[in-house]
ChimeraX commands (.cxc) that place a marker at each C-alpha (Angstrom):
marker #1 position -27.86,8.40,-28.47 radius 0.5
marker #1 position -27.95,7.87,-32.12 radius 0.5
marker #1 position -24.96,11.13,-31.65 radius 0.5
marker #1 position -23.10,9.44,-29.12 radius 0.5
marker #1 position -22.78,6.23,-31.34 radius 0.5
marker #1 position -21.80,8.12,-34.05 radius 0.5
marker #1 position -18.93,10.02,-32.26 radius 0.5
marker #1 position -17.53,6.51,-31.00 radius 0.5
marker #1 position -17.87,5.17,-34.37 radius 0.5
marker #1 position -15.50,7.64,-35.74 radius 0.5
marker #1 position -13.26,7.61,-33.08 radius 0.5
marker #1 position -12.76,3.79,-33.59 radius 0.5
marker #1 position -12.66,4.06,-37.25 radius 0.5
marker #1 position -9.33,6.86,-36.60 radius 0.5
marker #1 position -7.92,4.47,-34.08 radius 0.5
marker #1 position -8.16,1.46,-36.57 radius 0.5
marker #1 position -6.24,3.68,-39.00 radius 0.5
marker #1 position -3.62,4.61,-36.90 radius 0.5
marker #1 position -0.59,2.44,-36.37 radius 0.5
marker #1 position 2.79,2.83,-34.44 radius 0.5
marker #1 position 3.00,5.16,-31.16 radius 0.5
marker #1 position -0.10,6.76,-32.40 radius 0.5
marker #1 position -1.85,3.74,-32.16 radius 0.5
marker #1 position -1.51,3.24,-28.32 radius 0.5
marker #1 position -2.08,6.96,-27.37 radius 0.5
marker #1 position -5.37,7.13,-29.33 radius 0.5
marker #1 position -6.21,3.76,-27.59 radius 0.5
marker #1 position -5.62,5.35,-24.11 radius 0.5
marker #1 position -7.78,8.11,-24.94 radius 0.5
marker #1 position -10.35,6.15,-26.32 radius 0.5
marker #1 position -11.07,4.33,-23.02 radius 0.5
marker #1 position -9.74,6.62,-20.60 radius 0.5
marker #1 position -11.05,10.12,-22.13 radius 0.5
marker #1 position -14.90,9.06,-21.61 radius 0.5
marker #1 position -14.13,7.84,-18.03 radius 0.5
marker #1 position -12.22,10.95,-17.11 radius 0.5
marker #1 position -15.10,13.02,-18.62 radius 0.5
marker #1 position -17.86,11.77,-16.41 radius 0.5
marker #1 position -15.88,11.84,-13.73 radius 0.5
marker #1 position -14.92,15.33,-13.96 radius 0.5
marker #1 position -18.71,16.15,-15.07 radius 0.5
marker #1 position -20.35,14.01,-12.26 radius 0.5
marker #1 position -17.78,13.90,-9.00 radius 0.5
marker #1 position -15.18,16.37,-9.58 radius 0.5
marker #1 position -17.12,19.78,-10.70 radius 0.5
marker #1 position -20.29,19.09,-8.34 radius 0.5
marker #1 position -17.82,18.60,-5.79 radius 0.5
marker #1 position -16.05,21.70,-6.07 radius 0.5
marker #1 position -19.50,23.85,-5.91 radius 0.5
marker #1 position -20.79,22.07,-3.20 radius 0.5
marker #1 position -17.57,23.66,-1.41 radius 0.5
marker #1 position -18.07,26.87,-2.63 radius 0.5
marker #1 position -22.06,27.23,-2.12 radius 0.5
marker #1 position -21.10,26.42,1.19 radius 0.5
marker #1 position -19.37,29.67,2.06 radius 0.5
marker #1 position -22.39,31.15,0.48 radius 0.5
marker #1 position -25.64,32.11,1.73 radius 0.5
marker #1 position -29.30,30.53,1.11 radius 0.5
marker #1 position -28.99,31.43,-2.25 radius 0.5
marker #1 position -25.74,31.41,-3.43 radius 0.5
marker #1 position -25.62,35.35,-4.06 radius 0.5
marker #1 position -23.85,36.23,-1.11 radius 0.5
marker #1 position -20.36,35.29,0.27 radius 0.5
marker #1 position -21.14,34.62,4.32 radius 0.5
marker #1 position -17.58,32.80,4.88 radius 0.5
marker #1 position -17.39,30.06,7.79 radius 0.5
marker #1 position -21.18,31.08,9.20 radius 0.5
marker #1 position -22.98,27.77,7.77 radius 0.5
marker #1 position -19.87,25.91,9.68 radius 0.5
marker #1 position -20.65,27.85,12.81 radius 0.5
marker #1 position -24.27,27.10,12.36 radius 0.5
marker #1 position -23.41,23.23,12.45 radius 0.5
marker #1 position -21.35,23.37,15.31 radius 0.5
marker #1 position -23.65,25.66,17.50 radius 0.5
marker #1 position -27.27,24.48,16.44 radius 0.5
marker #1 position -28.89,22.13,19.03 radius 0.5
marker #1 position -30.88,20.46,16.61 radius 0.5
marker #1 position -27.80,19.78,14.38 radius 0.5
marker #1 position -26.27,18.12,17.29 radius 0.5
marker #1 position -28.48,16.09,18.04 radius 0.5
marker #1 position -28.34,14.85,14.11 radius 0.5
marker #1 position -24.61,14.34,14.38 radius 0.5
marker #1 position -25.31,12.14,17.84 radius 0.5
marker #1 position -27.47,10.12,15.95 radius 0.5
marker #1 position -25.22,10.01,12.91 radius 0.5
marker #1 position -22.51,8.75,15.23 radius 0.5
marker #1 position -24.65,6.00,16.82 radius 0.5
marker #1 position -25.54,4.88,13.66 radius 0.5
marker #1 position -21.92,4.38,12.39 radius 0.5
marker #1 position -21.18,2.67,15.88 radius 0.5
marker #1 position -24.12,0.25,15.98 radius 0.5
marker #1 position -24.82,-0.71,12.56 radius 0.5
marker #1 position -21.80,-1.59,10.95 radius 0.5
marker #1 position -20.62,-3.79,13.73 radius 0.5
marker #1 position -23.98,-5.90,14.32 radius 0.5
marker #1 position -23.95,-6.03,10.52 radius 0.5
marker #1 position -20.88,-7.71,9.77 radius 0.5
marker #1 position -20.66,-9.16,12.89 radius 0.5
marker #1 position -23.76,-11.08,12.61 radius 0.5
marker #1 position -22.80,-11.80,8.88 radius 0.5
marker #1 position -19.73,-13.22,9.78 radius 0.5
marker #1 position -21.55,-15.48,12.39 radius 0.5
marker #1 position -23.93,-16.76,9.96 radius 0.5
marker #1 position -20.97,-17.32,7.36 radius 0.5
marker #1 position -19.29,-19.52,9.87 radius 0.5
marker #1 position -22.60,-21.45,10.96 radius 0.5
marker #1 position -23.83,-22.15,7.35 radius 0.5
marker #1 position -20.32,-23.04,6.26 radius 0.5
marker #1 position -20.27,-26.55,6.84 radius 0.5
marker #1 position -24.17,-26.96,6.59 radius 0.5
marker #1 position -25.76,-29.23,3.95 radius 0.5
marker #1 position -27.57,-27.24,0.99 radius 0.5
marker #1 position -26.43,-24.01,2.55 radius 0.5
marker #1 position -27.23,-22.26,-0.57 radius 0.5
marker #1 position -30.73,-22.39,0.48 radius 0.5
marker #1 position -30.35,-20.38,3.88 radius 0.5
marker #1 position -27.79,-18.32,2.52 radius 0.5
marker #1 position -30.00,-17.14,-0.44 radius 0.5
marker #1 position -32.75,-16.44,1.80 radius 0.5
marker #1 position -30.87,-14.68,3.94 radius 0.5
marker #1 position -29.30,-12.72,1.35 radius 0.5
marker #1 position -32.84,-12.04,-0.59 radius 0.5
marker #1 position -33.68,-8.88,1.33 radius 0.5
marker #1 position -30.31,-7.59,-0.56 radius 0.5
marker #1 position -32.71,-7.45,-3.74 radius 0.5
marker #1 position -35.08,-4.79,-1.82 radius 0.5
marker #1 position -34.18,-1.39,-1.82 radius 0.5
marker #1 position -33.95,0.79,1.54 radius 0.5
marker #1 position -37.47,2.24,0.43 radius 0.5
marker #1 position -39.23,-0.88,-0.25 radius 0.5
marker #1 position -37.31,-2.29,3.30 radius 0.5
marker #1 position -39.06,0.67,5.35 radius 0.5
marker #1 position -42.49,-0.14,3.51 radius 0.5
marker #1 position -41.97,-3.32,4.74 radius 0.5
marker #1 position -40.72,-2.62,8.24 radius 0.5
marker #1 position -43.59,-0.35,8.81 radius 0.5
marker #1 position -46.32,-2.94,8.87 radius 0.5
marker #1 position -44.09,-4.52,11.77 radius 0.5
marker #1 position -43.67,-1.33,13.88 radius 0.5
marker #1 position -47.56,-0.46,12.92 radius 0.5
marker #1 position -49.33,0.88,16.22 radius 0.5
marker #1 position -53.16,1.07,16.39 radius 0.5
marker #1 position -54.72,3.93,18.76 radius 0.5
marker #1 position -58.27,3.13,17.97 radius 0.5
marker #1 position -58.30,0.32,20.41 radius 0.5
marker #1 position -58.85,-2.17,18.11 radius 0.5
marker #1 position -56.68,-5.02,17.39 radius 0.5
marker #1 position -52.76,-4.74,16.85 radius 0.5
marker #1 position -51.90,-5.22,13.14 radius 0.5
marker #1 position -48.18,-4.43,13.70 radius 0.5
marker #1 position -46.33,-7.70,14.21 radius 0.5
marker #1 position -44.00,-5.74,16.80 radius 0.5
marker #1 position -47.07,-4.59,18.62 radius 0.5
marker #1 position -48.66,-7.90,18.72 radius 0.5
marker #1 position -46.21,-10.01,19.96 radius 0.5
marker #1 position -45.81,-7.40,22.80 radius 0.5
marker #1 position -49.56,-7.67,23.81 radius 0.5
marker #1 position -49.27,-11.50,23.78 radius 0.5
marker #1 position -46.61,-11.25,26.11 radius 0.5
marker #1 position -48.61,-9.15,28.19 radius 0.5
marker #1 position -46.53,-5.96,27.72 radius 0.5
marker #1 position -48.27,-2.46,26.94 radius 0.5
marker #1 position -47.49,-1.46,22.69 radius 0.5
marker #1 position -46.75,1.93,22.13 radius 0.5
marker #1 position -46.43,4.02,18.96 radius 0.5
marker #1 position -42.60,2.96,18.01 radius 0.5
marker #1 position -41.98,5.38,16.07 radius 0.5
marker #1 position -42.56,8.25,18.52 radius 0.5
marker #1 position -40.84,6.40,21.55 radius 0.5
marker #1 position -36.93,7.92,21.61 radius 0.5
marker #1 position -34.31,7.22,21.41 radius 0.5
marker #1 position -35.76,3.53,20.92 radius 0.5
marker #1 position -37.11,4.15,17.34 radius 0.5
marker #1 position -33.90,5.01,15.92 radius 0.5
marker #1 position -32.58,1.66,16.96 radius 0.5
marker #1 position -35.67,0.25,15.48 radius 0.5
marker #1 position -34.62,2.26,12.18 radius 0.5
marker #1 position -31.06,0.58,12.83 radius 0.5
marker #1 position -32.95,-3.04,12.81 radius 0.5
marker #1 position -34.07,-2.46,9.27 radius 0.5
marker #1 position -30.57,-1.38,7.86 radius 0.5
marker #1 position -29.33,-4.92,9.52 radius 0.5
marker #1 position -31.93,-6.70,7.88 radius 0.5
marker #1 position -30.90,-5.54,4.68 radius 0.5
marker #1 position -27.11,-5.70,4.26 radius 0.5
marker #1 position -26.28,-8.76,6.74 radius 0.5
marker #1 position -26.82,-11.09,3.60 radius 0.5
marker #1 position -24.23,-9.05,1.70 radius 0.5
marker #1 position -21.88,-9.58,4.79 radius 0.5
marker #1 position -22.67,-12.82,5.00 radius 0.5
marker #1 position -21.61,-13.95,1.13 radius 0.5
marker #1 position -18.52,-11.99,1.05 radius 0.5
marker #1 position -17.08,-13.27,4.38 radius 0.5
marker #1 position -18.56,-16.72,3.21 radius 0.5
marker #1 position -16.41,-16.50,0.37 radius 0.5
marker #1 position -13.32,-15.67,2.44 radius 0.5
marker #1 position -13.80,-18.36,4.96 radius 0.5
marker #1 position -13.88,-20.93,2.39 radius 0.5
marker #1 position -10.75,-19.46,0.47 radius 0.5
marker #1 position -8.93,-20.75,4.26 radius 0.5
marker #1 position -6.81,-23.56,2.98 radius 0.5
marker #1 position -7.98,-26.55,4.04 radius 0.5
marker #1 position -4.50,-28.25,4.80 radius 0.5
marker #1 position -4.26,-25.31,7.58 radius 0.5
marker #1 position -7.76,-26.23,9.23 radius 0.5
marker #1 position -6.96,-30.06,9.09 radius 0.5
marker #1 position -3.55,-29.40,10.62 radius 0.5
marker #1 position -5.50,-27.23,13.60 radius 0.5
marker #1 position -7.50,-29.63,14.23 radius 0.5
marker #1 position -4.89,-32.08,14.99 radius 0.5
marker #1 position -3.19,-29.96,17.07 radius 0.5
marker #1 position -6.53,-29.91,19.14 radius 0.5
marker #1 position -7.93,-26.48,17.92 radius 0.5
marker #1 position -11.93,-26.60,17.72 radius 0.5
marker #1 position -14.30,-24.48,17.86 radius 0.5
marker #1 position -13.93,-21.20,19.57 radius 0.5
marker #1 position -10.11,-21.69,19.07 radius 0.5
marker #1 position -10.14,-22.68,15.58 radius 0.5
marker #1 position -12.07,-19.56,14.91 radius 0.5
marker #1 position -9.75,-17.60,17.16 radius 0.5
marker #1 position -6.47,-18.57,16.08 radius 0.5
marker #1 position -6.76,-19.59,12.52 radius 0.5
marker #1 position -10.51,-18.65,11.05 radius 0.5
marker #1 position -10.64,-14.69,12.06 radius 0.5
marker #1 position -6.82,-14.01,11.49 radius 0.5
marker #1 position -7.25,-15.31,7.87 radius 0.5
marker #1 position -9.96,-13.15,7.09 radius 0.5
marker #1 position -9.29,-10.62,8.74 radius 0.5
marker #1 position -8.60,-8.21,6.08 radius 0.5
marker #1 position -12.24,-9.20,4.19 radius 0.5
marker #1 position -13.91,-8.12,7.62 radius 0.5
marker #1 position -12.70,-4.88,7.52 radius 0.5
marker #1 position -13.15,-3.99,4.13 radius 0.5
marker #1 position -16.94,-5.30,4.84 radius 0.5
marker #1 position -16.96,-3.27,7.99 radius 0.5
marker #1 position -15.73,-0.44,6.37 radius 0.5
marker #1 position -18.03,-0.63,3.63 radius 0.5
marker #1 position -20.84,-0.58,6.16 radius 0.5
marker #1 position -19.45,2.52,7.90 radius 0.5
marker #1 position -20.02,4.22,4.93 radius 0.5
marker #1 position -23.16,2.95,4.11 radius 0.5
marker #1 position -24.47,3.95,7.62 radius 0.5
marker #1 position -23.05,8.01,7.12 radius 0.5
marker #1 position -24.63,8.24,4.24 radius 0.5
marker #1 position -27.94,6.66,5.04 radius 0.5
marker #1 position -31.09,8.62,3.77 radius 0.5
marker #1 position -33.76,6.22,2.47 radius 0.5
marker #1 position -34.63,4.60,5.60 radius 0.5
marker #1 position -34.82,7.55,8.10 radius 0.5
marker #1 position -36.90,9.86,5.08 radius 0.5
marker #1 position -39.12,6.91,4.41 radius 0.5
marker #1 position -40.35,5.87,8.06 radius 0.5
marker #1 position -40.05,9.07,9.92 radius 0.5
marker #1 position -38.99,11.85,7.66 radius 0.5
marker #1 position -36.14,12.83,10.25 radius 0.5
marker #1 position -38.58,13.68,12.84 radius 0.5
marker #1 position -39.05,12.46,16.58 radius 0.5
marker #1 position -35.45,12.43,17.52 radius 0.5
marker #1 position -34.37,10.02,14.26 radius 0.5
marker #1 position -32.71,12.54,12.04 radius 0.5
marker #1 position -29.63,11.96,10.57 radius 0.5
marker #1 position -26.92,13.51,8.46 radius 0.5
marker #1 position -27.70,12.96,5.23 radius 0.5
marker #1 position -31.29,13.37,5.51 radius 0.5
marker #1 position -30.55,16.79,7.30 radius 0.5
marker #1 position -28.77,17.80,4.11 radius 0.5
marker #1 position -31.33,16.75,2.05 radius 0.5
marker #1 position -33.90,18.93,3.98 radius 0.5
marker #1 position -31.81,22.19,3.98 radius 0.5
marker #1 position -31.41,21.98,0.24 radius 0.5
marker #1 position -34.87,20.63,-1.23 radius 0.5
marker #1 position -37.30,21.35,1.69 radius 0.5
marker #1 position -35.82,24.88,3.13 radius 0.5
marker #1 position -34.23,25.69,-0.23 radius 0.5
marker #1 position -31.34,26.82,2.11 radius 0.5
marker #1 position -28.31,25.85,-0.22 radius 0.5
marker #1 position -25.56,27.11,1.75 radius 0.5
marker #1 position -26.16,25.58,4.66 radius 0.5
marker #1 position -27.39,21.83,3.19 radius 0.5
marker #1 position -23.97,22.75,1.41 radius 0.5
marker #1 position -22.24,22.19,4.41 radius 0.5
marker #1 position -23.64,19.47,5.70 radius 0.5
marker #1 position -22.66,17.72,2.44 radius 0.5
marker #1 position -18.96,18.97,2.87 radius 0.5
marker #1 position -19.22,17.50,6.23 radius 0.5
marker #1 position -20.30,14.60,5.33 radius 0.5
marker #1 position -17.66,14.13,2.45 radius 0.5
marker #1 position -15.15,14.96,5.42 radius 0.5
marker #1 position -16.33,11.97,7.69 radius 0.5
marker #1 position -16.26,9.78,4.73 radius 0.5
marker #1 position -12.87,10.40,3.55 radius 0.5
marker #1 position -10.61,8.75,5.98 radius 0.5
marker #1 position -12.68,5.43,6.16 radius 0.5
marker #1 position -12.10,5.42,1.82 radius 0.5
marker #1 position -8.80,6.45,2.56 radius 0.5
marker #1 position -8.09,3.81,4.80 radius 0.5
marker #1 position -9.84,1.19,2.80 radius 0.5
marker #1 position -7.72,1.96,-0.24 radius 0.5
marker #1 position -4.31,1.68,1.65 radius 0.5
marker #1 position -5.41,-1.51,3.18 radius 0.5
marker #1 position -6.06,-3.30,-0.25 radius 0.5
marker #1 position -2.87,-1.82,-1.48 radius 0.5
marker #1 position -1.00,-3.65,1.74 radius 0.5
marker #1 position -2.44,-6.63,0.81 radius 0.5
marker #1 position -1.90,-6.82,-2.68 radius 0.5
marker #1 position 1.99,-6.34,-1.66 radius 0.5
marker #1 position 1.94,-9.21,0.52 radius 0.5
marker link #1:1,2 radius 0.2
marker link #1:2,3 radius 0.2
marker link #1:3,4 radius 0.2
marker link #1:4,5 radius 0.2
marker link #1:5,6 radius 0.2
marker link #1:6,7 radius 0.2
marker link #1:7,8 radius 0.2
marker link #1:8,9 radius 0.2
marker link #1:9,10 radius 0.2
marker link #1:10,11 radius 0.2
marker link #1:11,12 radius 0.2
marker link #1:12,13 radius 0.2
marker link #1:13,14 radius 0.2
marker link #1:14,15 radius 0.2
marker link #1:15,16 radius 0.2
marker link #1:16,17 radius 0.2
marker link #1:17,18 radius 0.2
marker link #1:18,19 radius 0.2
marker link #1:19,20 radius 0.2
marker link #1:20,21 radius 0.2
marker link #1:21,22 radius 0.2
marker link #1:22,23 radius 0.2
marker link #1:23,24 radius 0.2
marker link #1:24,25 radius 0.2
marker link #1:25,26 radius 0.2
marker link #1:26,27 radius 0.2
marker link #1:27,28 radius 0.2
marker link #1:28,29 radius 0.2
marker link #1:29,30 radius 0.2
marker link #1:30,31 radius 0.2
marker link #1:31,32 radius 0.2
marker link #1:32,33 radius 0.2
marker link #1:33,34 radius 0.2
marker link #1:34,35 radius 0.2
marker link #1:35,36 radius 0.2
marker link #1:36,37 radius 0.2
marker link #1:37,38 radius 0.2
marker link #1:38,39 radius 0.2
marker link #1:39,40 radius 0.2
marker link #1:40,41 radius 0.2
marker link #1:41,42 radius 0.2
marker link #1:42,43 radius 0.2
marker link #1:43,44 radius 0.2
marker link #1:44,45 radius 0.2
marker link #1:45,46 radius 0.2
marker link #1:46,47 radius 0.2
marker link #1:47,48 radius 0.2
marker link #1:48,49 radius 0.2
marker link #1:49,50 radius 0.2
marker link #1:50,51 radius 0.2
marker link #1:51,52 radius 0.2
marker link #1:52,53 radius 0.2
marker link #1:53,54 radius 0.2
marker link #1:54,55 radius 0.2
marker link #1:55,56 radius 0.2
marker link #1:56,57 radius 0.2
marker link #1:57,58 radius 0.2
marker link #1:58,59 radius 0.2
marker link #1:59,60 radius 0.2
marker link #1:60,61 radius 0.2
marker link #1:61,62 radius 0.2
marker link #1:62,63 radius 0.2
marker link #1:63,64 radius 0.2
marker link #1:64,65 radius 0.2
marker link #1:65,66 radius 0.2
marker link #1:66,67 radius 0.2
marker link #1:67,68 radius 0.2
marker link #1:68,69 radius 0.2
marker link #1:69,70 radius 0.2
marker link #1:70,71 radius 0.2
marker link #1:71,72 radius 0.2
marker link #1:72,73 radius 0.2
marker link #1:73,74 radius 0.2
marker link #1:74,75 radius 0.2
marker link #1:75,76 radius 0.2
marker link #1:76,77 radius 0.2
marker link #1:77,78 radius 0.2
marker link #1:78,79 radius 0.2
marker link #1:79,80 radius 0.2
marker link #1:80,81 radius 0.2
marker link #1:81,82 radius 0.2
marker link #1:82,83 radius 0.2
marker link #1:83,84 radius 0.2
marker link #1:84,85 radius 0.2
marker link #1:85,86 radius 0.2
marker link #1:86,87 radius 0.2
marker link #1:87,88 radius 0.2
marker link #1:88,89 radius 0.2
marker link #1:89,90 radius 0.2
marker link #1:90,91 radius 0.2
marker link #1:91,92 radius 0.2
marker link #1:92,93 radius 0.2
marker link #1:93,94 radius 0.2
marker link #1:94,95 radius 0.2
marker link #1:95,96 radius 0.2
marker link #1:96,97 radius 0.2
marker link #1:97,98 radius 0.2
marker link #1:98,99 radius 0.2
marker link #1:99,100 radius 0.2
marker link #1:100,101 radius 0.2
marker link #1:101,102 radius 0.2
marker link #1:102,103 radius 0.2
marker link #1:103,104 radius 0.2
marker link #1:104,105 radius 0.2
marker link #1:105,106 radius 0.2
marker link #1:106,107 radius 0.2
marker link #1:107,108 radius 0.2
marker link #1:108,109 radius 0.2
marker link #1:109,110 radius 0.2
marker link #1:110,111 radius 0.2
marker link #1:111,112 radius 0.2
marker link #1:112,113 radius 0.2
marker link #1:113,114 radius 0.2
marker link #1:114,115 radius 0.2
marker link #1:115,116 radius 0.2
marker link #1:116,117 radius 0.2
marker link #1:117,118 radius 0.2
marker link #1:118,119 radius 0.2
marker link #1:119,120 radius 0.2
marker link #1:120,121 radius 0.2
marker link #1:121,122 radius 0.2
marker link #1:122,123 radius 0.2
marker link #1:123,124 radius 0.2
marker link #1:124,125 radius 0.2
marker link #1:125,126 radius 0.2
marker link #1:126,127 radius 0.2
marker link #1:127,128 radius 0.2
marker link #1:128,129 radius 0.2
marker link #1:129,130 radius 0.2
marker link #1:130,131 radius 0.2
marker link #1:131,132 radius 0.2
marker link #1:132,133 radius 0.2
marker link #1:133,134 radius 0.2
marker link #1:134,135 radius 0.2
marker link #1:135,136 radius 0.2
marker link #1:136,137 radius 0.2
marker link #1:137,138 radius 0.2
marker link #1:138,139 radius 0.2
marker link #1:139,140 radius 0.2
marker link #1:140,141 radius 0.2
marker link #1:141,142 radius 0.2
marker link #1:142,143 radius 0.2
marker link #1:143,144 radius 0.2
marker link #1:144,145 radius 0.2
marker link #1:145,146 radius 0.2
marker link #1:146,147 radius 0.2
marker link #1:147,148 radius 0.2
marker link #1:148,149 radius 0.2
marker link #1:149,150 radius 0.2
marker link #1:150,151 radius 0.2
marker link #1:151,152 radius 0.2
marker link #1:152,153 radius 0.2
marker link #1:153,154 radius 0.2
marker link #1:154,155 radius 0.2
marker link #1:155,156 radius 0.2
marker link #1:156,157 radius 0.2
marker link #1:157,158 radius 0.2
marker link #1:158,159 radius 0.2
marker link #1:159,160 radius 0.2
marker link #1:160,161 radius 0.2
marker link #1:161,162 radius 0.2
marker link #1:162,163 radius 0.2
marker link #1:163,164 radius 0.2
marker link #1:164,165 radius 0.2
marker link #1:165,166 radius 0.2
marker link #1:166,167 radius 0.2
marker link #1:167,168 radius 0.2
marker link #1:168,169 radius 0.2
marker link #1:169,170 radius 0.2
marker link #1:170,171 radius 0.2
marker link #1:171,172 radius 0.2
marker link #1:172,173 radius 0.2
marker link #1:173,174 radius 0.2
marker link #1:174,175 radius 0.2
marker link #1:175,176 radius 0.2
marker link #1:176,177 radius 0.2
marker link #1:177,178 radius 0.2
marker link #1:178,179 radius 0.2
marker link #1:179,180 radius 0.2
marker link #1:180,181 radius 0.2
marker link #1:181,182 radius 0.2
marker link #1:182,183 radius 0.2
marker link #1:183,184 radius 0.2
marker link #1:184,185 radius 0.2
marker link #1:185,186 radius 0.2
marker link #1:186,187 radius 0.2
marker link #1:187,188 radius 0.2
marker link #1:188,189 radius 0.2
marker link #1:189,190 radius 0.2
marker link #1:190,191 radius 0.2
marker link #1:191,192 radius 0.2
marker link #1:192,193 radius 0.2
marker link #1:193,194 radius 0.2
marker link #1:194,195 radius 0.2
marker link #1:195,196 radius 0.2
marker link #1:196,197 radius 0.2
marker link #1:197,198 radius 0.2
marker link #1:198,199 radius 0.2
marker link #1:199,200 radius 0.2
marker link #1:200,201 radius 0.2
marker link #1:201,202 radius 0.2
marker link #1:202,203 radius 0.2
marker link #1:203,204 radius 0.2
marker link #1:204,205 radius 0.2
marker link #1:205,206 radius 0.2
marker link #1:206,207 radius 0.2
marker link #1:207,208 radius 0.2
marker link #1:208,209 radius 0.2
marker link #1:209,210 radius 0.2
marker link #1:210,211 radius 0.2
marker link #1:211,212 radius 0.2
marker link #1:212,213 radius 0.2
marker link #1:213,214 radius 0.2
marker link #1:214,215 radius 0.2
marker link #1:215,216 radius 0.2
marker link #1:216,217 radius 0.2
marker link #1:217,218 radius 0.2
marker link #1:218,219 radius 0.2
marker link #1:219,220 radius 0.2
marker link #1:220,221 radius 0.2
marker link #1:221,222 radius 0.2
marker link #1:222,223 radius 0.2
marker link #1:223,224 radius 0.2
marker link #1:224,225 radius 0.2
marker link #1:225,226 radius 0.2
marker link #1:226,227 radius 0.2
marker link #1:227,228 radius 0.2
marker link #1:228,229 radius 0.2
marker link #1:229,230 radius 0.2
marker link #1:230,231 radius 0.2
marker link #1:231,232 radius 0.2
marker link #1:232,233 radius 0.2
marker link #1:233,234 radius 0.2
marker link #1:234,235 radius 0.2
marker link #1:235,236 radius 0.2
marker link #1:236,237 radius 0.2
marker link #1:237,238 radius 0.2
marker link #1:238,239 radius 0.2
marker link #1:239,240 radius 0.2
marker link #1:240,241 radius 0.2
marker link #1:241,242 radius 0.2
marker link #1:242,243 radius 0.2
marker link #1:243,244 radius 0.2
marker link #1:244,245 radius 0.2
marker link #1:245,246 radius 0.2
marker link #1:246,247 radius 0.2
marker link #1:247,248 radius 0.2
marker link #1:248,249 radius 0.2
marker link #1:249,250 radius 0.2
marker link #1:250,251 radius 0.2
marker link #1:251,252 radius 0.2
marker link #1:252,253 radius 0.2
marker link #1:253,254 radius 0.2
marker link #1:254,255 radius 0.2
marker link #1:255,256 radius 0.2
marker link #1:256,257 radius 0.2
marker link #1:257,258 radius 0.2
marker link #1:258,259 radius 0.2
marker link #1:259,260 radius 0.2
marker link #1:260,261 radius 0.2
marker link #1:261,262 radius 0.2
marker link #1:262,263 radius 0.2
marker link #1:263,264 radius 0.2
marker link #1:264,265 radius 0.2
marker link #1:265,266 radius 0.2
marker link #1:266,267 radius 0.2
marker link #1:267,268 radius 0.2
marker link #1:268,269 radius 0.2
marker link #1:269,270 radius 0.2
marker link #1:270,271 radius 0.2
marker link #1:271,272 radius 0.2
marker link #1:272,273 radius 0.2
marker link #1:273,274 radius 0.2
marker link #1:274,275 radius 0.2
marker link #1:275,276 radius 0.2
marker link #1:276,277 radius 0.2
marker link #1:277,278 radius 0.2
marker link #1:278,279 radius 0.2
marker link #1:279,280 radius 0.2
marker link #1:280,281 radius 0.2
marker link #1:281,282 radius 0.2
marker link #1:282,283 radius 0.2
marker link #1:283,284 radius 0.2
marker link #1:284,285 radius 0.2
marker link #1:285,286 radius 0.2
marker link #1:286,287 radius 0.2
marker link #1:287,288 radius 0.2
marker link #1:288,289 radius 0.2
marker link #1:289,290 radius 0.2
marker link #1:290,291 radius 0.2
marker link #1:291,292 radius 0.2
marker link #1:292,293 radius 0.2
marker link #1:293,294 radius 0.2
marker link #1:294,295 radius 0.2
marker link #1:295,296 radius 0.2
marker link #1:296,297 radius 0.2
marker link #1:297,298 radius 0.2
marker link #1:298,299 radius 0.2
marker link #1:299,300 radius 0.2
marker link #1:300,301 radius 0.2
marker link #1:301,302 radius 0.2
marker link #1:302,303 radius 0.2
marker link #1:303,304 radius 0.2
marker link #1:304,305 radius 0.2
marker link #1:305,306 radius 0.2
marker link #1:306,307 radius 0.2
view
């Protein structure tokens, strides 16, 4: 740390001594240089290495071509992983963003709205691992015939149903894991969309009300079109979060019982099976899935800035 600050001190000292055109160039190097070095060291170089590893065997000492990618296409277990990942990116972003939008609308004109918003946003302060541990108690199932301490099992029993080991029930267990993601992320979606709703000009809302636009008509023709761009950005953020989801599945089931997803399988291949080739191929597949969403997001934001 001392060496780092010493180097920075020398650079700033030299920048202070420079003048004219050289000062602008040195300033650019000072501010962009560290960021570019960190970007290369933390993203670009590891990314290139991962792509190279994906064409090699488990020990990364022999070139095997597209064998790892062929394994992904033909292994039925990976097909299950891909289907689960697809379910996550279809269900959780829409529900999370949709519920966040509804909450933002309902709480927008509520007195002391900060109190319910704070309570709804509170799970965002908890990591996915912490949230999973909390929900383990909700989904807990007692096999000893004693009282059901799990909240879900207790509720089912109260209404005359028969509780079961929820984490073993396929495909219900996958949707139960999605609830944890939705519980954590809904507050984020609500806060962002609430800010967008409050940015809608009041005179437009008042003029629409005078023209008879209330309730659903006001939302459909005024509110939602005005916040559509924000809605898309939040939706894309949730899609990316669902694609790279790891913590919830790893903590709750370890990817067993038909709940495995792409990110967890990538981890398992590299750190459990010690197959760096297959793990890298899964990482590349994950990157390919995420890239179009990020590109769309960037283009969408640029279009918004130009208008």
